[in-house]
C-alpha positions in Angstrom: 43.7 0.7 17.7 44.4 -2.5 15.7 41.5 -3.9 16.3 39.0 -1.9 13.5 41.9 -2.1 10.7 39.6 -3.4 8.4 37.1 -1.0 8.9 38.2 1.6 6.9 38.3 -0.9 3.6 35.1 -3.0 4.5 32.6 -1.1 1.9 35.4 -1.8 -0.8 35.0 -5.7 0.1 31.7 -5.9 -0.3 30.0 -8.2 -3.0 33.7 -10.5 -3.2 34.0 -13.3 -2.7 35.5 -13.9 0.3 36.1 -17.9 0.1 37.7 -17.8 -2.3 41.2 -19.3 -3.2 44.4 -17.0 -1.9 46.7 -15.4 -4.3 49.2 -18.3 -2.9 46.2 -20.7 -4.3 45.4 -21.8 -0.8 41.9 -22.0 0.7 41.1 -19.2 2.3 38.8 -19.6 5.3 35.0 -18.9 4.3 34.0 -15.5 5.9 30.2 -14.8 6.9 28.5 -12.9 4.1 26.1 -9.7 6.3 23.5 -10.4 7.6 19.7 -10.0 5.0 17.9 -6.8 5.2 14.9 -8.3 6.2 16.7 -10.3 9.2 18.6 -7.2 10.2 14.6 -4.9 10.3 12.9 -7.1 12.5 15.7 -7.4 14.5 16.1 -3.8 14.7 11.8 -4.0 15.2 12.4 -6.5 17.8 15.3 -4.3 20.2 12.4 -1.0 19.2 10.0 -3.1 20.9 11.6 -3.5 24.0 12.7 0.0 24.2 8.9 1.3 24.0 7.9 -1.1 27.3 11.6 0.1 28.8 10.3 3.3 28.6 6.6 3.0 29.3 8.2 1.2 32.9 10.2 4.0 33.3 7.4 7.0 32.9 4.3 5.0 35.0 5.5 6.7 38.5 5.5 10.2 37.2 2.4 9.4 35.7 1.2 9.1 38.2 2.6 11.3 40.7 -0.1 12.7 42.5 -1.8 9.5 43.5 1.2 7.6 44.7 1.9 10.5 46.5 -1.5 10.7 48.1 -1.2 7.0 48.8 2.2 6.8 50.0 1.5 9.7 52.2 5.1 11.4 50.6 6.8 15.0 50.9 8.0 16.1 47.4 11.6 14.9 48.5 10.4 11.4 49.6 8.2 11.1 46.5 11.4 12.3 44.0 13.3 9.7 46.2 11.5 7.2 43.5 12.9 7.6 40.6 16.1 8.1 42.3 16.2 4.8 43.7 15.8 4.1 40.0 17.7 5.2 38.0 20.7 4.6 40.9 20.0 1.2 39.9 19.3 1.4 36.7 23.3 2.9 36.2 24.9 0.8 38.9 24.2 -2.3 36.7 25.3 -1.1 34.1 28.5 -1.1 34.1 28.5 -4.9 34.7 25.9 -6.1 31.7 28.3 -3.8 29.4 31.7 -5.8 30.4 29.0 -8.8 30.2 27.8 -7.7 26.7 31.8 -7.3 25.2 32.3 -11.3 26.1 28.8 -13.1 26.0 26.0 -13.8 24.4 23.8 -10.6 24.4 20.6 -12.3 23.2 20.6 -13.5 26.3 21.2 -11.1 28.7 18.8 -9.3 26.6 16.0 -11.5 27.3 16.9 -12.6 31.7 16.8 -9.1 31.5 13.2 -8.4 30.2 12.0 -11.5 32.0 13.4 -9.9 35.6 12.4 -6.6 35.3 9.2 -7.9 33.9 7.9 -10.0 37.0 9.4 -7.0 39.6 6.8 -4.5 37.8 4.1 -6.5 37.8 4.7 -8.3 41.7 5.3 -4.6 42.5 1.3 -3.9 41.7 0.0 -6.1 44.6 2.0 -4.1 47.6 -0.2 -2.3 50.3 0.4 1.3 51.9 2.3 0.8 54.7 5.4 -1.0 52.7 6.8 2.0 50.8 10.0 1.3 51.4 9.6 -2.5 49.8 7.8 -0.5 46.8 10.7 1.7 46.7 13.0 -1.7 46.2 10.7 -2.9 43.4 11.9 0.4 41.5 15.7 -0.1 41.9 14.9 -3.8 41.1 13.5 -2.1 37.5 16.4 -0.5 36.7 18.6 -3.7 37.3 16.9 -5.1 34.4 15.9 -2.1 32.2 20.5 -1.5 32.4 20.8 -4.7 30.9 18.8 -3.7 27.5 19.7 -0.2 27.0 23.4 -1.1 27.3 23.6 -4.3 24.9 20.7 -2.8 22.6 22.4 -0.1 20.7 25.7 -2.3 20.0 23.6 -5.1 18.0 22.3 -2.3 15.8 26.0 -1.6 15.0 27.0 -4.6 14.3 24.5 -4.5 12.2 24.5 -1.3 10.2 27.4 0.0 8.7 28.3 4.5 9.6 25.4 5.5 6.9 22.7 3.9 7.7 23.4 3.5 11.3 22.6 6.9 12.5 18.8 6.8 10.7 18.5 3.1 12.6 19.4 4.7 15.8 17.2 7.3 15.2 14.5 5.0 15.2 15.2 3.0 17.5 16.2 6.1 20.1 12.3 8.2 18.9 11.0 5.1 21.4 13.0 7.1 24.1 9.9 10.0 24.4 7.3 8.0 22.9 7.7 5.1 25.4 8.1 8.3 28.1 5.1 9.7 27.1 3.1 6.3 26.7 4.0 5.3 30.2 2.8 8.7 31.5 -0.7 8.3 29.6 -1.2 4.2 30.0 -0.2 5.2 33.8 -3.3 8.0 33.7 -5.7 6.3 32.0 -5.5 2.8 33.7 -5.5 4.8 37.1 -8.4 7.2 35.8 -10.3 4.1 34.0 -9.8 1.8 37.1 -9.8 4.0 39.7 -6.9 2.0 41.4 -3.8 3.2 40.3 -1.9 -0.2 40.9 -3.0 -1.5 37.1 -0.8 0.9 35.4 1.2 -1.6 37.0 0.0 -4.5 35.1 0.4 -3.3 31.7 3.3 -3.2 30.7 4.6 -7.1 31.9 2.6 -8.2 29.5 4.2 -6.3 26.4 7.1 -7.1 28.0 6.0 -10.9 28.3 5.4 -10.5 24.0 9.1 -8.6 23.6 10.6 -12.1 25.5 9.1 -14.3 22.8 9.7 -12.3 19.5 13.0 -12.1 21.1 13.2 -15.7 21.6 11.9 -16.1 17.6 12.9 -13.4 16.1 16.8 -12.7 16.7 19.0 -15.3 15.7 21.2 -16.4 18.7 24.7 -14.8 17.7 25.0 -11.6 15.5 28.4 -11.5 14.4 30.5 -8.3 16.1 32.4 -6.3 13.8 35.7 -7.0 14.8 34.9 -10.8 14.4 34.3 -9.7 10.1 37.7 -6.9 10.3 39.4 -10.4 11.7 38.1 -12.9 9.3 38.7 -10.4 6.9 41.9 -10.4 7.3 42.3 -14.3 8.2 41.2 -14.1 4.6 44.4 -12.3 2.9 42.0 -9.6 1.3 43.2 -7.3 3.8 47.5 -6.8 4.2 48.7 -6.9 6.9 45.8 -6.2 8.8 45.5 -8.8 10.8 45.4 -8.7 15.0 47.9 -10.4 16.9 47.2 -13.3 19.4 44.8 -12.2 22.0 44.6 -8.5 21.1 40.8 -8.0 21.3 41.5 -9.6 24.9 41.7 -6.4 27.4 40.7 -6.2 31.0 37.8 -3.6 32.0 40.2 -1.6 33.4 42.3 -1.4 30.6 39.0 -0.5 28.8 38.5 2.1 30.4 41.5 3.8 31.6 41.5 3.8 27.3 38.4 5.4 27.4 39.6 8.5 29.9 41.2 9.4 27.4 39.1 9.9 24.6 38.4 13.8 25.4 35.2 13.4 22.6 33.5 10.6 24.6 34.6 12.2 27.9 33.1 15.7 26.8 29.4 14.5 24.9 29.2 12.2 28.2 29.1 14.9 30.4 26.9 16.7 27.4 24.2 13.9 28.1 24.5 14.5 32.3 23.2 17.4 31.5 20.6 16.2 29.7 19.9 13.4 31.6 19.3 15.9 35.0 16.9 18.1 32.8 14.9 15.3 31.6 15.3 13.7 34.6 14.2 15.9 36.6 11.5 17.2 33.9 9.4 14.1 33.7 8.9 13.0 37.1 7.5 16.9 38.0 6.2 18.9 35.0 2.4 17.5 35.3 2.8 18.0 39.1 3.9 21.0 38.6 1.2 22.3 36.3 -1.0 20.8 38.6 0.6 23.5 40.5 0.2 26.0 39.1 -3.3 25.6 37.4 -4.4 25.5 41.0 -2.6 29.1 41.7 -4.3 30.7 38.6 -7.7 29.2 40.4 -8.3 26.8 37.2 -8.3 23.9 38.6 -9.6 22.6 41.9 -7.0 21.3 44.8 -6.9 17.4 44.7 -9.2 16.0 47.8 -10.5 12.8 46.6 -8.8 9.3 46.1 -7.9 9.5 42.4 -6.7 12.7 41.2 -7.3 14.5 37.9 -4.8 13.0 36.2 -5.2 15.1 32.5 -1.2 17.2 33.0 0.0 13.6 32.6 -2.1 13.0 29.3 -1.1 16.0 27.7 2.8 15.8 28.6 2.9 12.7 27.3 1.4 13.5 23.9 3.5 16.4 24.3 7.1 14.2 25.3 5.5 11.9 22.2 5.4 14.9 19.6 7.7 16.4 20.7 10.3 13.4 20.4 9.5 12.0 17.4 10.4 15.5 15.7 13.4 16.1 18.0 15.0 12.5 17.1 14.3 13.3 13.1 15.4 16.9 13.5 18.5 16.1 14.8 19.0 12.7 12.9 19.0 15.0 9.7 20.5 17.8 10.7 23.8 15.3 11.4 23.7 14.1 8.1 23.2 16.7 6.1 25.7 19.3 8.0 28.4 16.3 8.8 29.0 16.4 4.5 30.1 20.0 5.1 31.3 20.4 8.9 33.1 17.7 10.2 32.1 19.3 13.7 28.7 18.9 13.0 27.5 16.9 15.4 28.3 18.6 18.9 28.2 21.9 17.4 24.5 20.7 16.6 23.9 19.0 20.2 25.4 22.5 22.2 23.2 25.2 20.4 19.8 22.7 21.2 21.1 22.3 24.7 21.3 26.1 24.4 17.6 26.9 23.2 15.9 24.4 25.3 17.4 26.2 28.7 15.9 29.5 27.4 12.5 27.7 26.2 12.6 25.9 29.8 13.5 28.8 31.6 10.8 30.9 30.3 7.9 28.3 30.6 9.3 28.4 34.2 8.8 32.4 34.5 4.8 32.0 32.5 3.8 29.3 34.7 2.0 32.3 37.1 -0.1 33.8 34.9 -0.6 31.6 31.3 -0.5 27.9 31.8 -1.2 27.9 27.9 2.1 29.7 26.8 3.4 27.5 29.8 2.5 23.8 27.3 4.2 25.5 24.8 7.5 26.3 26.0 7.9 23.6 27.8 6.9 21.8 24.6 9.3 23.6 23.2 12.3 22.6 25.6 11.6 19.1 25.4 11.6 19.5 21.6 15.4 20.7 21.4 16.3 18.4 23.8 14.3 15.9 22.2 17.6 16.6 19.0 20.0 15.1 20.5 19.8 11.6 21.5 20.9 9.7 18.1 23.6 12.1 17.0 25.1 11.7 21.1 25.0 8.1 20.5 25.9 8.3 17.2 29.3 10.1 18.3 29.8 7.6 21.3 29.8 4.5 17.9 32.4 6.6 16.2 35.2 8.5 18.1 35.0 4.6 20.7 36.9 1.5 19.0 33.8 -1.3 18.0 35.5 -3.8 21.0 34.9 -0.9 23.5 31.5 0.0 22.6 29.1 -2.3 25.2 32.3 -0.6 28.1 31.6 2.3 26.3 28.4 3.2 26.4 27.9 1.4 30.2 30.1 3.5 30.9 28.4 6.9 29.6 25.6 5.9 31.4 26.6 5.2 35.1 28.3 9.0 34.8 25.3 10.5 32.9 22.8 9.2 35.5 25.3 9.4 38.2 25.0 13.4 38.1 22.5 13.5 35.8 18.8 12.2 36.3 19.5 9.8 39.4 19.9 12.9 41.5 17.8 15.1 40.2 14.3 14.5 41.3 14.7 13.6 44.7 16.6 17.5 44.1 14.1 19.5 42.9 12.3 17.6 45.6 14.3 18.2 48.6 15.2 21.8 47.3 11.5 22.6 47.3 11.0 20.9 50.9 13.3 23.6 51.9 11.9 26.0 50.6 8.2 25.4 51.5 10.3 24.4 55.6 10.1 28.2 56.7 6.8 29.1 56.3 3.0 28.3 56.6 1.9 25.0 53.8 -0.5 27.3 51.4 -1.1 25.9 47.6 0.8 29.4 46.7 4.2 28.7 48.5 4.1 24.7 47.0 3.9 25.9 43.4 6.5 28.6 44.3 8.8 25.9 45.6 8.6 24.1 42.7 9.4 27.1 40.4 11.9 28.0 42.4 13.8 24.6 42.3 13.3 23.7 39.2 14.5 27.2 37.6 18.5 24.7 38.4 17.2 22.7 35.1 17.7 26.4 33.3 21.3 26.9 34.8 22.3 22.7 33.7 21.5 23.1 30.2 23.2 25.4 29.3 26.3 23.5 31.1 25.4 21.3 28.9 25.8 23.2 25.6 29.2 24.4 27.1 30.5 20.8 27.4 29.4 19.7 23.7 31.2 22.8 22.2 34.7 21.4 24.0 33.6 18.3 22.5 34.0 20.2 19.3 37.5 20.7 19.7 38.7 17.0 19.8 36.2 15.1 18.1 38.4 15.1 14.3 41.2 13.6 15.8 39.4 11.0 18.4 37.6 9.7 15.5 40.6 9.5 12.8 42.1 7.3 16.5 38.8 4.9 16.9 39.0 4.3 12.6 42.8 3.9 12.6 
């Protein structure tokens, strides 16, 4: 991989005067020094804030799912379709933004994405009950705007930090996935309860998006030098002998990049493992508050919701659980990876595999005890989410060191496409369809609605086991693929 020939020697060259004269006495072109630490931290802070808002907006609908279901008069299947439409548009747009992010100014793309999804989210808050299809379309358009951010932001972090610090910074960035998700639940539930109208939940995140756009414009440099450019500049300066790239070597087509990634076994198997994670998290994120409500109704803990605005306490509690377990899981995963990879070169995929197996067991147990003990259900769901969160930063770090830098935006976009196409794009809708099919042959009752959701949810535990298997397969190839990327 000629595009990354300077990567291994980069630490040896730090602190040298790259603009000094070459050995033959000629003046070499000056190479920009590394970005100052303070500015790097500001850039990361802005990117983390944007990630927080992205996932808050993503989980507004699950936070007030019962209210939306009643407002539009939806079955479980059509309710799940809302999240499926969002995720489908998100994943289909990701490859386009990956291609653009590898070739054009990423700050402009990020800003346009934030503005677009903020405007559409605000517009969707004024839709009436007779326009369900328009509301579903708006959720899809929000997914397109979100794709621009999730695809490009991690590659900016990868360019700012070398491998040792990159894992830590990515962990901070990915902490805001569960934190944003949990805040989305809590914001939606609090606004619906406080105003008596769930539409207000969709009027807060656009204001936060506007603030994020202003911060992006003011604090993020218009151009952040990419690692491939730094390596190429080092080669031109004569510091690395024989490392210069051939003219035009970095200009490959999208199809060539995809073909190269398809031969990367570590990338393929880890992407399938991430797909299993996405399937489980998508189903949990959409249906857990409603499942908990139905379990409580069956146990006689709460009365059936027959009012205009339903009790949102489950969304508030589950949002808090998501935030807490997400922070702990991401930190624990990053720390375990940092320590264990020093003694084992296959530590990352083995950590991911172990956490997937434990998570699947916890989720299955939560489903089985839901009929009799709601506290145990909350506890096992919490542990299931905790072990899922362990993998977020680790999986991304695997991608960043087994894929050459100039293909990373494309790799992330392709991973997003596959993981969402086969994962959380279909899991909310699939769970709803299975629930509808189970209920179809029986008389409507709260007991039946609970059982149908319980049985359809069980598929998540089995998908989690498959995810663990995919990460085990990743461990067979990761050492070799990492060496190829470094070369």
